[in-house]
C-alpha positions in Angstrom: 47.1 118.0 127.6 51.4 118.1 127.7 51.3 114.2 129.3 49.8 113.5 125.5 52.5 115.1 124.2 55.2 113.5 126.2 53.6 110.8 126.0 53.9 110.7 122.4 57.1 112.5 121.8 58.4 109.4 124.1 56.7 107.2 121.9 58.1 108.6 118.8 61.8 108.9 120.5 61.5 105.4 121.5 60.6 103.9 118.4 63.2 105.6 116.4 65.3 104.1 119.0 64.0 100.4 118.3 64.2 101.3 114.3 68.0 102.4 114.4 69.1 99.4 116.3 66.9 96.8 114.1 68.6 98.3 111.7 72.2 98.3 113.3 71.8 94.6 114.6 70.3 93.6 110.3 74.3 94.0 109.7 74.8 91.2 111.9 73.8 88.1 112.4 75.7 85.9 115.0 74.0 82.4 116.0 77.1 81.0 116.6 78.7 83.7 118.1 81.7 83.8 116.6 82.3 87.5 115.5 84.0 90.1 117.8 83.2 93.4 118.3 86.3 94.9 116.9 84.8 92.8 114.0 81.6 94.5 113.9 82.7 97.7 114.4 84.4 97.3 111.1 81.8 96.1 109.2 79.8 98.9 111.1 82.4 101.5 109.7 82.5 100.0 105.8 79.1 100.3 106.0 78.8 103.6 107.0 81.5 104.7 104.4 79.9 102.9 101.8 76.4 105.0 102.4 78.4 108.0 100.7 78.2 106.2 97.6 75.5 106.5 95.3 75.5 102.5 94.5 75.0 102.4 98.5 76.9 98.9 98.9 76.2 96.8 101.8 77.5 94.2 104.0 76.1 92.2 106.2 78.1 88.7 108.6 75.6 86.0 109.4 76.7 83.0 110.9 73.9 80.0 111.3 74.3 76.5 112.7 73.0 75.6 109.4 73.6 76.4 106.1 70.3 78.3 104.2 70.2 79.1 100.9 71.1 83.4 101.2 70.0 85.5 98.4 71.7 89.1 98.4 70.4 92.2 97.3 72.0 94.0 94.7 74.6 96.1 95.9 74.7 93.8 98.6 77.8 91.2 100.0 77.0 88.7 102.9 79.8 86.8 104.4 78.3 83.4 105.8 79.8 81.0 108.3 78.7 78.2 108.8 79.6 75.3 111.5 80.2 71.8 110.1 81.5 68.9 112.6 83.8 72.1 114.6 85.0 73.5 112.0 84.2 76.9 110.2 82.9 77.4 106.7 82.7 80.5 105.6 80.9 81.5 102.1 81.5 84.9 100.4 77.8 85.7 98.3 77.5 88.8 96.4 74.4 90.7 94.8 74.6 91.1 90.9 75.6 94.1 90.8 78.9 93.3 93.3 79.2 90.2 91.3 80.3 92.2 88.1 83.0 94.2 90.5 84.3 91.0 92.4 83.6 87.8 90.6 83.6 84.5 92.0 87.3 83.4 90.5 88.3 86.9 92.5 86.2 85.7 95.1 88.2 82.5 95.8 91.5 84.1 95.6 90.2 86.3 98.3 88.8 82.9 100.9 92.6 81.2 99.7 94.2 84.3 101.1 92.2 84.5 104.2 92.0 80.2 104.5 94.4 80.0 107.3 93.0 82.5 109.5 89.4 81.5 108.9 90.3 77.8 109.7 91.5 78.7 112.9 89.6 77.2 116.1 91.1 81.1 118.1 88.1 83.3 118.4 90.4 86.6 117.8 92.7 84.8 114.5 89.0 83.7 113.2 88.1 87.4 113.4 91.2 88.6 112.2 91.1 86.2 108.9 86.9 88.1 109.0 88.6 91.2 109.2 90.9 90.6 106.4 88.3 89.5 103.8 86.1 92.5 104.6 88.9 95.0 104.2 90.1 93.3 100.9 86.7 92.9 99.3 85.9 96.6 100.4 88.8 97.6 98.9 88.2 96.2 96.0 84.4 97.9 95.5 86.4 101.2 96.6 89.2 100.9 93.7 86.0 100.3 91.1 84.7 103.0 92.2 87.2 105.6 92.5 87.2 106.1 96.2 90.1 106.0 99.1 89.1 104.6 102.5 91.6 104.3 105.7 91.3 100.9 106.1 91.6 99.7 102.2 94.9 97.9 101.5 97.6 98.5 100.2 98.3 98.0 96.2 101.4 95.2 97.1 98.6 92.9 99.4 95.7 93.1 97.0 98.6 91.8 94.4 99.3 89.0 96.2 96.2 87.9 95.6 96.5 87.3 91.6 99.5 84.9 92.5 97.9 82.0 93.4 100.0 79.0 94.4 98.8 77.2 91.2 100.2 79.9 88.7 103.8 79.3 91.4 103.6 75.6 90.9 102.6 76.1 86.9 105.4 78.5 86.7 108.2 76.5 88.5 107.2 73.3 86.3 107.8 75.8 83.3 111.1 76.9 84.4 111.7 73.1 85.5 110.7 71.4 81.8 113.0 74.8 80.0 115.5 73.5 82.0 116.0 69.8 81.2 115.3 70.9 77.3 118.1 73.7 77.1 120.7 71.0 79.1 119.7 68.4 76.5 120.2 70.7 73.4 123.1 71.4 75.1 124.2 67.7 75.4 123.0 66.8 72.1 125.4 70.1 71.0 128.3 69.6 72.5 128.4 65.6 71.0 127.8 66.7 67.5 130.3 69.4 67.5 
């Protein structure tokens, strides 16, 4: 009788172990072997922190050889990596609740801010870019829910996302045009007086 109880108890614990291992690995699907341990640990830390929220936000890392149609759950963000002609392509897909917090334009700014690292052929540099992408996204979500986390990035770093290169070019053009108009007006004023 004790053997049967031990066997049942062992099977129960083995079942919990398999389920917890499956749950842990379900957040990272790395077919291309591009994510390092530090990146997966950061993802696990962020997901653990998110589980304290009533919204149950969840981040997922996926890398596949071919692009797939991905449909995240309501409170899920998927960072999806594919490889095309030896270049890594990174996409961010959001569930509908998170898409309200981080709209498409903001996601494009995040990808632009991390583009140099994400395009790197060096695995370490690439993973630093993924980690930065995770931290920026998580910080924006934490700000929305008024939560602080030790891995959140600073307000100054976040504000750099808002000043894109295109805006800097537009401001430069506007200042240049203003200077030309002011100079022409001054020359005209000088001639007439």
